Every structure is written in structure tokens, then in C-alpha cells.
C-alpha positions as CSV (number, residue, x, y, z in Angstrom):
1,I,3.9,-42.9,-22.2
2,M,1.7,-41.8,-19.2
3,N,4.7,-40.3,-17.5
4,A,5.7,-38.2,-20.5
5,F,2.1,-37.0,-20.9
6,G,1.9,-36.1,-17.2
7,L,5.1,-34.1,-17.5
8,I,3.8,-32.3,-20.5
9,Q,0.6,-31.4,-18.6
10,I,2.6,-30.1,-15.6
11,G,4.8,-28.1,-18.0
12,L,1.8,-26.5,-19.6
13,I,0.3,-25.6,-16.2
14,L,3.6,-24.0,-15.0
15,F,3.9,-22.2,-18.3
16,S,0.4,-20.8,-18.2
17,T,0.6,-19.7,-14.5
18,T,3.9,-17.9,-15.3
19,T,2.3,-16.3,-18.3
20,I,-0.7,-15.2,-16.3
21,S,1.4,-13.8,-13.4
22,S,3.6,-11.9,-15.9
23,L,0.5,-10.5,-17.5
24,Q,-0.7,-9.4,-14.1
25,C,2.7,-7.7,-13.5
26,N,2.4,-5.9,-16.8
27,H,-1.0,-4.5,-15.9
28,L,0.0,-3.6,-12.4
29,P,0.0,0.2,-12.8
30,L,-3.5,0.1,-14.1
31,Q,-4.5,-2.3,-11.3
32,Q,-2.8,-0.1,-8.7
33,R,-4.7,3.0,-10.0
34,K,-8.0,1.1,-9.5
35,V,-7.0,-0.1,-6.0
36,I,-5.9,3.4,-5.0
37,E,-9.1,4.9,-6.3
38,N,-11.1,2.3,-4.4
39,S,-8.9,2.8,-1.3
40,L,-9.6,6.5,-1.4
41,Q,-13.3,5.9,-1.7
42,L,-13.2,3.5,1.2
43,L,-11.2,5.9,3.3
44,D,-14.0,8.5,2.7
45,K,-16.7,5.9,3.4
46,M,-15.0,4.7,6.6
47,G,-15.5,8.0,8.4
48,K,-17.5,11.1,7.9
49,K,-16.2,14.6,7.3
50,F,-13.1,15.5,9.3
51,P,-14.4,16.3,12.9
52,Q,-14.5,20.0,13.8
53,Q,-13.0,19.2,17.3
54,C,-9.9,17.8,15.6
55,Q,-9.1,20.9,13.5
56,R,-6.7,22.4,16.1
57,E,-4.8,19.2,16.5
58,K,-3.6,19.0,12.9
59,M,-0.2,17.4,12.5
60,S,2.4,17.6,9.8
61,F,4.1,14.2,9.1
62,R,5.9,15.3,5.9
63,F,5.7,12.4,3.5
64,P,9.2,11.8,2.0
65,E,8.2,12.5,-1.7
66,Q,11.7,11.8,-3.0
67,V,11.2,8.1,-2.4
68,L,8.6,8.1,-5.2
69,K,11.0,9.6,-7.7
70,P,13.3,6.7,-8.7
71,R,14.4,6.2,-12.3
72,Q,13.1,2.7,-12.7
73,K,9.4,1.5,-12.8
74,E,10.4,-1.6,-10.8
75,T,11.8,0.5,-8.0
76,V,8.6,2.5,-7.8
77,K,6.7,-0.8,-7.5
78,V,8.9,-1.8,-4.6
79,V,8.5,1.6,-2.8
80,I,4.7,1.4,-3.3
81,E,4.6,-2.1,-1.9
82,E,6.5,-0.9,1.1
83,I,4.1,2.0,1.6
84,F,1.1,-0.3,1.4
85,Q,2.7,-2.6,4.0
86,H,3.1,0.4,6.4
87,I,-0.4,1.6,5.8
88,F,-1.7,-1.9,6.3
89,Y,0.2,-2.2,9.6
90,I,-1.1,1.1,10.9
91,F,-4.7,0.3,10.0
92,S,-4.6,-3.1,11.6
93,K,-4.3,-2.2,15.3
94,N,-6.0,-0.3,18.1
95,L,-8.9,0.8,16.0
96,T,-11.4,0.7,18.8
97,L,-11.6,4.5,19.2
98,A,-11.8,5.1,15.5
99,A,-15.5,5.6,14.9
100,W,-15.4,4.1,11.4
101,D,-17.6,1.9,9.3
102,G,-16.3,-1.6,9.9
103,T,-17.2,-3.0,6.5
104,A,-15.4,-0.2,4.7
105,L,-12.4,-0.6,7.0
106,E,-12.3,-4.3,6.3
107,Q,-12.6,-3.8,2.5
108,F,-9.8,-1.2,2.7
109,Q,-7.5,-3.6,4.6
110,N,-8.3,-6.5,2.2
111,G,-7.6,-4.3,-0.9
112,L,-4.3,-3.3,0.6
113,Y,-3.4,-6.8,1.5
114,Q,-4.2,-8.2,-2.0
115,Q,-2.2,-5.4,-3.6
116,I,0.8,-6.1,-1.3
117,E,0.6,-9.8,-2.4
118,Q,0.5,-8.9,-6.1
119,L,3.3,-6.4,-5.8
120,E,5.5,-8.9,-3.8
121,A,5.0,-11.5,-6.5
122,C,6.0,-9.1,-9.3
123,V,8.8,-7.3,-7.5
124,L,10.6,-10.4,-6.2
125,K,10.9,-11.7,-9.7
126,K,12.6,-8.7,-11.1
127,Q,14.3,-6.8,-8.2
128,P,15.9,-9.0,-5.6
129,H,18.7,-6.5,-5.2
130,Y,16.6,-3.4,-4.7
131,F,16.6,-3.3,-0.9
132,R,20.4,-3.1,-0.6
133,S,20.7,-0.2,-3.0
134,K,17.8,1.9,-1.6
135,E,18.3,1.6,2.1
136,V,18.1,5.4,2.5
137,N,14.6,5.5,1.0
138,R,13.5,2.6,3.2
139,L,14.7,4.5,6.3
140,K,12.9,7.7,5.2
141,L,9.7,5.8,4.7
142,K,10.1,3.9,8.0
143,K,10.7,7.2,9.9
144,Y,7.6,8.8,8.3
145,F,5.3,5.9,9.3
146,Q,6.9,5.7,12.7
147,K,5.9,9.4,13.3
148,I,2.3,8.4,12.5
149,D,2.5,5.4,14.7
150,F,4.1,7.3,17.6
151,F,1.5,10.1,17.2
152,L,-1.3,7.5,17.4
153,K,0.3,6.0,20.6
154,D,0.9,9.4,22.1
155,K,-2.7,10.3,21.6
156,Q,-3.7,6.8,22.9
157,H,-5.4,6.0,19.6
158,N,-8.2,8.5,20.2
159,L,-10.7,9.6,17.6
160,C,-8.8,12.7,16.5
161,S,-5.5,10.9,16.1
162,W,-7.2,8.3,13.9
163,E,-8.9,11.0,11.8
164,I,-5.7,12.9,11.4
165,S,-4.0,9.6,10.4
166,R,-6.8,8.8,7.9
167,A,-6.4,12.2,6.3
168,E,-2.6,11.6,6.1
169,M,-3.1,8.2,4.4
170,R,-5.4,9.9,1.9
171,R,-2.6,12.4,1.0
172,C,-0.2,9.5,0.8
173,L,-2.4,7.5,-1.6
174,Q,-3.0,10.6,-3.7
175,L,0.8,11.0,-4.1
176,I,1.2,7.4,-5.1
177,D,-1.7,7.8,-7.6
178,K,0.1,10.8,-9.2
179,V,3.3,8.7,-9.6
180,I,1.5,5.7,-11.1
181,R,-0.3,7.9,-13.6
182,K,3.2,9.0,-14.9
183,L,4.4,5.4,-15.3
């Protein structure tokens, strides 16, 4: 009798966690909008206004907007997760010359990381075949973020290169926000 009762309890726990996680997945667009809104505020809080001395160094990275125009909601989630991973990667290294507020930067990184985890949990359930069919988009994204990474390395991660990259990430997050609002 005890074994059957134990199994029922385990079953209920598994059922409730599955239900909770699928509820989280259903509310993901709303959550993402909040995370992006928060991330944009943190990007602003991290640094002050764009430094005057960096104005002439502006760089055009050309975000591949077509990657955010797939037909399926699930595909958009996968693309956004990938973008967040790239942003997280860029904002996780060689930040010594970026004169930013450390707390805001840490909150920004943590927010991205949590969102990546949630997106991974939701996307893996529904779209295991995505990556094979959308390799072209993945390559476009990779090239875009590599340009930013190479730019930072080329400028030896100086203040202006970080400020230009921060402005670019702001644009990137604003594009994602537009897409999420349409979902």
C-alpha cells in the first residue's frame, strides 16, 4: 500500500511540474517583454550617455532582421534564445575597460541567463528539429555577433568599443521586443 501511495505522490509531483513549466512556456512572450524592458533599462543604467569621444567611431553591424521573421512562434523563441546566448557571451568577457556600473551589468547578465534557461526548457520540448532546418539563420546570427566580437578584439575592448557594442545590443533588444509584441 505504501509503494502505491508513494508512486501516486511522485506522479502528482511530475504532473504539477510539467503543468507549471508548460504554463511558463505559454506566458513566455509576456515574460520576455518584461525581461527585455528590464534589460534595456539595465543597459541604460550600466553606462551613462554615449561618450562624445566615441561619436566618430560609430560602426554598422547590420543585424540580420530576416532571422526574426519566421512563420512559427516556436521558431521565433529559438532565434531569440540564440540571440540572448550571443549577447550573454559578449557581455561576459574582457569588461575591464568598460566603465559600467557593476551591479547593473550583473543584473543584466543574470536576467539574460535566466531567460536563456527558460527558453531552452520551452524550446527543447517543442522544436528539437529546428536547428537543422534553419541553419542559414543561425549562420547569419553567428556572423553578426562575430562582427561585434571581432570589433571589440580589434579595439582591444576599449571604452568606445564597449559603448558602441552596448548601443548595438540596445538596438538588437528593441528589434526583438517589436517581434514579441506581434506574437
